[in-house]
N, C-alpha and C positions, 0 to 999 in steps of 0.2 A: 521587559519581558520577560528576563531569566528570573526576576524576582516573583513575578506572579506563579513560576513553575515551582520555586523554592516555597514558596508560601503554602500553595496546595499540596506539596510533599510531605511538609512539615506538620500539615494537620492531619494527614493520615496518621490513626493510630498504628507504633512501631513497638514492638515487642523485641526485648533481647533473646527471649526463650519461646521458640515455636515447638510445641510437643507434638501436636497432631497434624494430620493431613489437612483437617477441616480449617485449624487456624492458619496454616501455610496459606491454602486457597483463598481465605477470607482476607490475608494480609494481600495476596497477591491481585485479587480484585479489585480491592480499595486504591492500591497504588495504579494500577491500571486505568481506573477510570480517573484518578486525579489527571495522570498524564493525558488521557484522551480529550478529557475536558480544557486542558491548557492548550493542547494543540487547535482543539476547534477554534477557541476563542483567539489564539494568536495568527495560526497560519492563514493569510490569505485566500479567499475563494477566486479561483483563476478560470476565467472562461475563454474560449478561442475568440482571436480576433475577427472581424467580420470580413477583412480583406486578406484573410491569411491564405498563404499558398498550401494549395492541396499538395501532399508530398507523393501521392500515388500518379506517376505519369504514365504517357503514352508507351514509353520504351519498357517501363516496368511492367505493362499489362502484356506487351509483346512476349516479352522474357517469360511471364507468368503461363502465359499460352504454350511456349516451346517446352518449358518444363513438365506442363501436363501430359503434352504429347509425348515426351520421353518417357513419363512414368507411365502412361497407359501402353504404351508400346512394350516396355520391359515387363509390365506385369502379365499382358498377353502371350510372351514368350517364356515365361516361367515353368 
């Protein structure tokens, strides 16, 4: 996996002296594209499991309502 990244980065044209802003941004863009392509090809795409437990619970809903009531009350008393 890392070899693929090294190969793509070594293919990017590198210069020892970058004199202008345009040259810098062109080099930065080429490096960013190489890293992005490597990430897209190596990092697996993940989807949620069909039986994944929902993180939002009834207790959390109650606390959310309570906080909302307190916020409304403090806003009206300002």
